[in-house]
VOPAGU-2260 file (C-alpha; in pm, 1 decimal, decimal comma):
REM VOPAGU-2260
SITE   aa  ch    i         X         Y         Z
SITE  MET   A    0     175,8     -91,5    -458,7
SITE  ASP   A    1     -88,9     -70,2    -191,7
SITE  THR   A    2    -198,2    -370,4       9,0
SITE  SER   A    3    -535,9    -389,0    -166,4
SITE  PHE   A    4    -368,2    -414,2    -507,2
SITE  ILE   A    5    -140,6    -701,0    -406,9
SITE  ILE   A    6    -425,5    -886,2    -236,6
SITE  ASP   A    7    -641,9    -847,0    -545,5
SITE  ILE   A    8    -361,1    -973,4    -770,0
SITE  LEU   A    9    -302,2   -1277,4    -550,2
SITE  GLU   A   10    -675,1   -1350,6    -529,5
SITE  GLY   A   11    -711,6   -1340,8    -908,3
SITE  ASP   A   12    -908,0   -1016,0    -946,5
SITE  ASN   A   13    -934,2    -952,2   -1322,1
SITE  GLU   A   14    -901,9    -571,9   -1308,1
SITE  ALA   A   15    -602,8    -586,3   -1074,5
SITE  ASN   A   16    -430,7    -851,1   -1284,8
SITE  GLU   A   17    -493,6    -658,4   -1607,1
SITE  LYS   A   18    -345,5    -344,9   -1448,5
SITE  TYR   A   19     -49,6    -544,0   -1312,2
SITE  GLU   A   20      21,4    -711,5   -1647,2
SITE  GLY   A   21      -3,7    -375,1   -1825,6
SITE  LEU   A   22     244,1    -219,1   -1584,5
SITE  LEU   A   23     483,7    -509,4   -1634,9
SITE  ARG   A   24     452,1    -482,3   -2015,5
SITE  SER   A   25     534,5    -111,0   -1995,4
SITE  ASN   A   26     843,0    -192,3   -1784,9
SITE  THR   A   27     711,0       6,9   -1490,3
SITE  GLU   A   28     923,7     -59,9   -1184,7
SITE  LEU   A   29     692,0    -179,9    -909,8
SITE  PHE   A   30     752,9    -140,1    -539,0
SITE  SER   A   31     599,3    -246,9    -214,2
SITE  THR   A   32     666,8     -80,4     120,4
SITE  VAL   A   33     760,2    -234,3     451,4
SITE  PHE   A   34     414,8    -133,9     577,6
SITE  THR   A   35     236,1    -292,6     284,3
SITE  ASN   A   36     424,3    -613,3     357,4
SITE  ILE   A   37     331,5    -596,9     725,8
SITE  GLU   A   38     -36,8    -556,6     636,5
SITE  LEU   A   39     -16,1    -850,7     398,5
SITE  TYR   A   40     142,7   -1079,1     656,8
SITE  GLN   A   41    -107,4    -966,4     920,4
SITE  GLY   A   42    -385,9   -1057,1     680,5
SITE  ILE   A   43    -248,8   -1406,8     643,2
SITE  GLY   A   44    -225,5   -1441,4    1019,2
SITE  ASN   A   45    -571,4   -1301,5    1085,7
SITE  LYS   A   46    -786,4   -1408,3     791,9
SITE  SER   A   47    -631,8   -1681,9     584,4
SITE  GLY   A   48    -797,2   -2019,8     575,2
SITE  LYS   A   49    -476,4   -2161,6     424,2
SITE  PRO   A   50    -196,5   -1968,4     594,9
SITE  LYS   A   51      90,3   -2190,5     475,0
SITE  ASP   A   52     -19,7   -2174,7     109,9
SITE  ASP   A   53     -93,6   -1802,3     127,8
SITE  TYR   A   54     239,9   -1732,8     297,0
SITE  GLU   A   55     427,5   -1916,7      21,9
SITE  LYS   A   56     229,9   -1739,9    -251,3
SITE  LEU   A   57     299,2   -1401,4     -91,4
SITE  GLN   A   58     668,9   -1479,9     -41,9
SITE  LYS   A   59     699,7   -1570,0    -409,9
SITE  PHE   A   60     524,8   -1250,7    -520,7
SITE  LEU   A   61     724,7   -1021,7    -291,3
SITE  SER   A   62    1051,7   -1181,2    -403,2
SITE  MET   A   63     987,0   -1040,8    -752,9
SITE  ILE   A   64     957,2    -675,3    -645,6
SITE  ASN   A   65    1157,7    -426,0    -443,6
SITE  THR   A   66    1048,6    -310,1    -100,7
SITE  ILE   A   67    1095,3      53,0      -1,1
SITE  GLY   A   68    1188,6     108,6     361,1
SITE  TYR   A   69    1086,3     376,6     605,7
SITE  GLU   A   70    1315,7     676,6     650,1
SITE  PRO   A   71    1321,6     923,2     941,4
SITE  GLU   A   72    1184,3    1202,8     720,6
SITE  ASP   A   73     870,7     993,2     660,9
SITE  SER   A   74     775,6    1057,6    1023,3
SITE  ASP   A   75     776,5    1431,1     952,4
SITE  ILE   A   76     550,5    1376,2     652,5
SITE  CYS   A   77     315,7    1163,4     865,9
SITE  ALA   A   78     308,1    1438,7    1127,5
SITE  ALA   A   79     216,8    1693,1     860,6
SITE  TYR   A   80     -65,1    1469,7     736,4
SITE  CYS   A   81    -201,8    1428,8    1087,2
SITE  TYR   A   82    -178,0    1800,0    1156,2
SITE  LYS   A   83    -345,8    1890,0     827,8
SITE  LEU   A   84    -615,3    1623,9     861,4
SITE  MET   A   85    -667,0    1693,1    1231,7
SITE  CYS   A   86    -623,2    1334,8    1350,4
SITE  ARG   A   87    -774,6    1416,0    1685,5
SITE  LYS   A   88   -1010,6    1232,7    1916,1
SITE  ASN   A   89   -1337,7    1381,8    1787,9
SITE  SER   A   90   -1234,6    1426,1    1426,3
SITE  PRO   A   91   -1414,3    1225,0    1155,6
SITE  VAL   A   92   -1076,4    1137,0    1005,3
SITE  ARG   A   93    -936,4    1010,2    1334,7
SITE  LYS   A   94    -962,8     653,1    1218,1
SITE  LEU   A   95    -701,5     700,2     948,6
SITE  ARG   A   96    -509,3     379,3     919,2
SITE  GLY   A   97    -156,5     422,4    1046,5
SITE  TYR   A   98      -5,1     205,5     778,0
SITE  ASP   A   99    -181,9     401,9     504,3
SITE  ILE   A  100     -37,3     725,3     641,3
SITE  ALA   A  101     308,9     567,2     635,6
SITE  ILE   A  102     258,4     426,3     283,8
SITE  ALA   A  103     145,8     771,7     166,8
SITE  ALA   A  104     448,7     933,8     332,0
SITE  ILE   A  105     682,5     694,8     152,0
SITE  ALA   A  106     504,6     765,2    -178,7
SITE  HIS   A  107     533,4    1139,0    -112,7
SITE  ARG   A  108     906,2    1114,7     -35,1
SITE  THR   A  109     992,0     892,2    -331,2
SITE  GLY   A  110     756,0    1049,1    -584,9
SITE  GLN   A  111     600,8     708,7    -651,7
SITE  ALA   A  112     231,7     664,9    -727,4
SITE  VAL   A  113      25,7     435,1    -506,4
SITE  ILE   A  114    -148,1     162,6    -707,0
SITE  THR   A  115    -475,5     110,2    -524,2
SITE  ARG   A  116    -851,4      88,2    -543,0
SITE  ASP   A  117    -875,8     305,4    -229,0
SITE  ASN   A  118    -949,0     667,8    -316,7
SITE  HIS   A  119    -834,9     815,7      14,9
SITE  PHE   A  120    -469,9     819,6     -89,5
SITE  LYS   A  121    -547,7    1096,8    -338,6
SITE  SER   A  122    -814,9    1280,7    -140,5
SITE  ARG   A  123    -650,0    1272,5     203,7
SITE  TYR   A  124    -280,7    1253,2     130,6
SITE  ASN   A  125    -256,0    1414,5    -213,3
SITE  VAL   A  126     -14,8    1155,7    -350,4
SITE  PRO   A  127     -26,3    1029,4    -709,1
SITE  VAL   A  128    -259,2     732,2    -748,3
SITE  ILE   A  129    -292,1     470,2   -1019,2
SITE  SER   A  130    -643,1     329,2    -992,0
SITE  TYR   A  131    -780,3       5,0   -1125,3
């Protein structure tokens, strides 16, 4: 699950919650990544008006799903993405988010789809995407 999906679930977005409930009903095993979790905690630290409440809500949600870690081979996948996408100083794709590259690499390695509303996972990283 991408960061945007989890945020939307926790904030009560109808489309995200319908997708989430449907995935649960179909017994789809849902995962987060260490980088998704980092982004979520950073968001609480940077943007939350109620950090204690949001932290507890996030902790409860994350306790119900598995978190996939980063493996050394993910760095090779990230390097291939950067090479292919030309993540260089004057490139229009230079501002690729580092965590998204890592999340895509983990999805690539594990064969998992990324559940997201962000279309760049499919167009830039060519990983399976479940949209909502």
